[in-house]
N, C-alpha and C positions, 0 to 999 in steps of 0.2 A: 560099331554099334551106335545107334542114334535114337533119340526120342523127340516127338513133336506133339503139340496139343493145339487143337483148334476148337471153336465153339459152333454148336448147331442147336436146334430146338426140336422138341417133341410136342405132340398135341395130346392133351388129356381132357376129354370132353370138348369144351369150347375154349379152353385155356392152354397156353403154352408152358413148357418147362424147359429150362436151359439144360443142354446136354454137352458134356465135354467129350470130344472125340480124341482119344489118346492113341498114338501110333508108335509102336516100338519095332525097330528093324535090328535084328540080331543075327549073328553068325549061325550057320547051320544049314541043313538041307532046306531048299526052297519050299516055303509053305505060306499060306495066307489064311488066317483065321480071324473071325469076328466074334467077340464075346460082349456080354452086357445085356442079355435077354433080347436078342434080335429076332424078328419074325422072318418068314421065308423071303419076303421082298428085300429085307436088309441083308440076309445071307447071300442072296443072288447078286448083291452089289459087288462081290468079289470079281465076277466075270465082267460086269459092266465097267468097273473101275480099271481093271487090267487092260481091256481093249481101248478104253478112252485115253489112258495114259500113253499107250504105244502109238495109237493113231494120231495123237497130238504132237508126236515127234520126240517124246521122252522115253528113255529106256526104263523098263520096269525092273525094279530091284530083284535080283535072284538071291534072295536071302529069306530068313524066317521073319514074316511080317505078322504082328499081332495088333489088332485094332480093338480097343476097349471103349465101349459107349457107357459113360457114367452119368447118373447113378445106375448101378447094375441091377437094382430091384425094380426099375421102371421099364416096362416093355416098350421096345423101339419098333415102330411099324412104318412101312412106306419107303419109297425110294429117295426121299429128300436128303438122305445122308450120303449119297454118292459124291457130291461135290466136296463136302468137308473131308471125307475119307481120302479122296484123290489129292486134295491140296496138302493134307497132312503127310501122306506118303512122299510126295515130291519134296516137301520141306525136310522131312526126316532123312531122306536120301540125298540131301544137299543139292537138289536140282532146282530149288526155288528158295527165295529169301524174302523177308518182310516181317513187319510187326503185325501179328494177327491176334494179339491179346485182347483188343477191343473191337473185334470183328466177328460177326456171325455169318456162316455160310449155309445156304439152302439151295437145293436143286438136284434133280435127277440128271444123270449123264446118259447121252446116247453113245453108241459104240464108236462114233467118229469124234467124240469130244464135245459135241454141242450140249448146252445146258437146257433141259426141258422143264416144263411147268411143274410146280409142286403145289399140293393142296394145303390149305390152312396158312397161307403166307401172312395174312393180316393179323391174326392173333399171335403168331410167332414174332413178327416185327414189334408188336405192342409189348410182348414180354421182354424183348431185347432192350427196348427203351426203359422199362422198369428196372432193369439190372444195370443201367448205365452204359450199355453198349453204344458205341459211337457210330459204327458202320455195319450195314447188313448187305451182303452180296446175295442177290436173288436172280432167277432166270429173267431174261429180257421180257418174256411174256407176262411176268408177274410184277414188273416194276411199277406200273400205274397203280395197282392194288396196294403194294407195299408203301408207296409214297403217301397214302392216306394218313399214315401216322406221322405227325409232325415231330421235329426234333431229332430225327435219325437220318444219317446220310445213307441214301439208297444207291447201290451200284448195280446197274443191269449187266449181267454177265452173259455174253453170247456163247463163249466156248471156254473149255478148260485152259487152252493155250493162252487165250487173252487174259484169263484170270491170273495166270502165273507171270505174264508180262507186266501186269499191273502191280503185282506184289514186288516184282524186281525193279520197278520204276522205269522200265523201258518203253511202256506203252500204256499210259494211264487210261482207266475207264472213267469217263466223265460222270459226275453225280447226276441222278435223274431228278427232275423237277416236274411236278404236275402244274397244269394251268389253274388249278383250284382244288382245294381239298374238301370243300363242302358242296353238297348238292345244290344246284341252281334252281331246284324246283322239280316236282314230280312230272314225268312225261304224261301226256294225255293218255287216259285209259283206252286201250285198243279194243276193248270189248263193247258191249251194248251201251248206247247212250239212253238215259232216262226218257229223252224226248221221243225215242223210237217205240216205246212201250205204250200201246193204246189201252186206255181205261186203267183200271186197278189203282185209282187215285188214293184210296185209303191204304193200300199196301205200300205205295210209294211213300206216303206219310210215315208209316210205321218204320220203313227202312231208313228214312231221313232221321227220325228220332234215334234209331239204333246207331246210326253212323255218328251222330253228334255226341252220344254218351258212351259208345263202345259196348252196347248191350247185345245179348244173344237173342236170336230170332228163330222161330219155327213157323214156316208157312205150310198151310194145309189146304188142299184143293184138288179138283179132278184133273185128269191128264190133259195137257195142252192148254191149261189156263194161264201159263206164263211164269210159273214159279222159278224155273231154272233161268229164264231170261232175266227176270228181276234180280236174282242173286248175282248173275254175271254183270249186271249193271251197277251193283253196289260199290265196287272199288272206285268207280268214276266219281262218286260223290264224297269219298273220304278225303280229309284234309291232307296236305303235303306232309311228308315225314320231316322231322327235324334232323339236323346233322347227327345228333346222338342216336336217334332211332335208325337212321340210314346205316351208320357204322355197325350198330348191333345186328341188323338184318344181314348186312354184307358178311359179317363175321361168321354167321351160321351157314350161309351158302358157300363161303370159302372153305370151311372145314368139311362140308358135305361134298365138295367137288362139283357143285352145281352153279358156280359163279361163271357167267358167260365171259368168254375171252375178250369181248368188246365192251364189257360193262364192269369196270373195276369197282364201281360204287352203285349199289342198288338204291334208286331213289323212288321207285314206284312200289306202293304197298303190295305185299304178296297176296295172291289169290290161289289157294290150293283146293282142288276138288277131287279127292281120291275116290276110286271105284269102291262099291260096297263089298267087293271081295278082298279088300285090303286086310293084311294080317295085323295081329296085335303089335308086333315089333315095327311094322311099316307105319303104323299110325303114331305110336308113342315114341318110337326109337328103340335102339338096342342092338343086339348082335354081339358076337364075341368081342369085337371092338366097337363099343357103343357109339352109334351115330344118331344125329337128330332125325326124328320122324316127321310125319306130315304136320303134327301140331306145332312143332318147333319151326318148321319151314314156313308156317303161316304166321309166325310171330310179327306183331304190329300190323297184321293184315286180316284176311278173312279165310276161315276154314269152312268150306261149303260141303255139306253131306247131303247129297241128293238121294231120294228113296231111303230115308232114314231107317224105317223098320227092316229093310233088307240087310243092313249091317248085322253081323253076329252080335249076340248079347254081350259076349266077353269084350269085344272091341268097343261097344258103346259104353260099358260100365267103366272102362279105364279113363274115359273122358271126365268123369266126375271130379277127380282130384285136380287135374290141370285147369279145368274151367274155374274152379274155386280159388286155387292157390296161384295160378298163372305161371307155374314152373312145373317141370316134370323131373322126377328123380329116378334114375335107373341104377339099381344095386346089382353088383356082380360079386363073386367070391373074392376077387382081388381088389376091387375098387368100386366107388360110387361116384357117379357123375350127375350133374344137374344141368338141364337145358332150359332156357326160357321158353315160355308158351303163353304169352300174353296176346291172345287172338280173339276175334269176334267169331263166335259159332253161329253159322247160318245153316239151317236145315230145312229140307222140303220133304213132304210126304203126301201120299194119297190118303183119304179118310178110310179106305177099306181096300181089300185086294183088287176088286174090279175098278175101284177109283171113283165110283159114282154114288157113294152113300150120302144122302141128303141133297143130291142134285135135283133141281126143280124140273128138268126137262128129260133126263135119262134115268130110267129105273135101275136101282142097284140090284144085283143078282146075288149078293152075299146075305147069309143069315145073320141075325143079331149076334149069335155066338161067334161066328167067324169074324165079324167086325170087331167085337170086343177082344178076341185073341190077337188080332192084327195090331190093334192100337196098344195093347198091353205088352207088346214086344219092347216098348220104350218104358223103362222103369220110372216110377214116381220120383225117386231122388234125382234122376237126370232131368226130368221135366221141371222139377222145382228150381233148377239152376238156369232155366230159360226165362228171360225177362218179358219177351213179346211173343204172343201167340196171335197169328193173323190168318184169317180165311181168305183164300184166293179163289173167287167164284169164276164161273164161265164168263167169257167176254161176249157182249152183245154184238150182233151183226153191224148195227149202226156205228159202233165205235171202231170196229175193225175196218169197215169200208169208208169211214170218214177221212177227210184230208187234214183235219186239224191235228196239230202236234202238241204235246205237252211241254212242260218245262224241261230244258236241257240239263244235263248233268252239271254243267258249269254253273248254272244259276242255283241249283240245289246245293252244290258244294260251297258256294259263298255263304249260305245260311248255316250249313254245318260247321264251317270254319269259324264263323262268329260265335257259335255255341261252344266250340272247343276253346276258343280264346278266353271266354269267361272262366272255363274250368282251369285253364293254365294259370290264370291269375290267382284263382282260389287255391290251387295246389302248388304255388310257386316255391314253397319251402319244403316240399315233400317229393318223394319219388313218383307219386301218382300222376297220371296224365289226364284221365277222364273219370266221370262219375261212377262208371261201373266198377272201378277199382276201389271204391271207398270201403273202409272197414266200419264196424259198428260204431266206433268212436266218431268217425267223420259223419256217419249217418245222423247221429244224435246232434252233432254240432251244426251241420249244414242243411239238414232236412227236417228233423223233428222240431228243432228249436226255431225254425223259420216257417213252420206250418201255420197257416191262417186258422183262426178259431172256427170259421165256417167249414173248414175242411176236416176238422177233427171228427165230427159225427160220421162223415162219409167214410173216413178211414176205419172207424170202429165197425160200421156196418159191413164194409168189404171184408174186414178181418173175420167177422162172424159168418156171413153168408157164403163166402168162398172157402172157408176153413183154411185160411192161409197159415203156413208154417212161419216160424220166426225168420227163416231165410227169405221166404217169399214176401214177408212183411217189409224187410229191408230192401228187397229188390223193387218193390212197388215205389218206395220212397225215393230210391235212386233214380228210377225212371221219371217220377214226377219232378225231381230236381232238374233233370235234363230238359224236360218240356218247359219248365219255368225259365231255364237259362236261354232256351231258344226264343222265348217270348220277351226276353229282356227283363224279367221280373226277379226281384230280390227274394221275395217270399213265395212260398208254394201255396197257390190258391186252389179253390174248389175245382175250377176247370182243368187245371194241370193234373190234379190228383184223379179226377174223373177219367181223363184220357188214359192215365197210367193204369187205373184199375180195369178199364175195359179191355186192356191187352192181356189181362190174366184170365185165360180161358183154359178149359179142360177138354181133353180129347176123349175121355171114356164114353163109350156108347151106352 
């Protein structure tokens, strides 16, 4: 009889939890059981591990094998436990030796003993570091991602046989080193460049302000006016992500299984554009095993909702809390997980079902009641959380046929980055990054306290005539603060406030 214990990790939400893989080999009829709340993928590990051990040249013990995954009340999911189970069995059956007390093993096994990719390697390696683990053995394909965490020795494991040779000291696996653990700068946006968009200068200005302060935007206009084109050009003017932001986004994509094999670190801000048929769980996240939804996948980037009224009302209403709190909490009977959701909401819509309500050249075929019903598909509380409303009119022939080009995304991004730099200095001692994240306390300190006397009557007039709610009042001030930052002004003047107020528009027909 023999007993062995090795370490592995589980994913709970976006965080890891250490799992002890205990293997007991006892006398009796040959049997192989896994306990500790395993799911179907973990239960199927029995067949993968048996074949991998045999095809790696080791005899599989013909004894009673019990594998316990502790803690037993935590559900174990996915195939990443294959490697630790196989290593534990070989150590318990005295076919392998080595000190594994300070080592974590992660990886799925192929039937021939090769070690395959595992999801969520980044947060699991981060957890190992927090627990004082010195070495983490990961699949070769995941070594670059795992090495983003400093202070942990990463061993890229090609096969089970090579893993056992390393533990026995006969054929060491060299430690993996990255060429650099921090992003060197965001890659150029592969979408539309601002310079390619003809006309719509006021819309470009609105998007520039939104990018500088992280504000939400709603564009309204007839079909073909360029709303989608402008939205897809927006990521090109956003500032580069910091190392901390890049690691946070990479962590989300790693857990979701969406991290490209050739991109261990995501340095380009996400741009997500789900179809209007998306489900509630697809947008917010969820499922039996809670996974991040589109709003978390757009963390630190842009969530673009085209044809906004076509989304179901239930789907739109769930946006209210994440837009305000910048996190989304998914509660299940057994657990509650929280995913980050700090994104810019950019939406586009037609003014009516036919798309030509208010168009100067093409007559609208919708009745006033139809237009009103269409626009009221978007609730007032959701509209109240949008900072910038901008109309996107039809583009004139002269602008479309002209050869002149506008400012490129690179030029606009420089101005946006300067505005963000001012905010980074302002919030250097807080977790906030941009003006849109300010709480009422910060609004009083950085907006109301720095509002020029000439701007006070304008703010009062806007509050009265536009019937602004308390939330909208604060959002106007945040937007004015961003405009002042872009102008290099310490105080918020009347021109800054006037521009912010003119972005507060209503859709109701």
